[in-house]
C-alpha positions, 0 to 999 in steps of 0.5 A, a space after each residue: 499319738 505324738 505328744 504335743 508340748 508348749 514349753 518356752 525357756 528364756 534368759 534375758 534382762 528385764 526392761 521396766 519394773 514389773 507391774 503387779 496388781 491384785 484382781 478383784 477375786 484376789 489373784 495376783 498378776 505380775 507383768 514385765 517384759 524381757 530382752 533377749 538377744 543374739 548377734 550375727 554378721 550382716 552380709 558386709 561382715 558387721 557384727 548386728 545385735 538383734 533384740 527381742 522383747 516378750 511379754 511375761 505374766 506370773 500368777 499368784 504365788 509366783 507373782 508374789 515371790 517374783 515382786 520381792 526379787 525382780 526389778 528392772 535391769 535383773 537377769 532372768 532365766 525362766 520357763 513358761 508356755 506360750 499364750 495367745 489372746 485377743 480382745 476389742 478395745 473401747 473403739 472396737 479395734 481388735 488386739 491380738 497379744 502373744 505372752 509367756 505364762 511363767 512357771 518358775 524362774 530364777 535371778 541371776 546373783 549380782 548381774 544386772 544390765 547396764 544402761 
């Protein structure tokens, strides 16, 4: 049987200050957005920058460590896995969410995105 792998590697800039919460069971969760981008030439020969925003989640010890190291604008490289979930809000509307559950990360020293 062929081995199936769910692995994501990203490198980009943090969009907003990470949000950290402690759940009622004592678990810690950190949520943040990470922007990755690439460039290409359009049909007129002009360079176009394409930015994609990713929802990142970290749990427990990783979340605690990241709280002290990751700030808005930090350049972060991470490894994780894709996770899809859905929920129904209080108005009965169904929502689908894709997140990357990080298992490791590295913050680039002295490199912060400029506004």
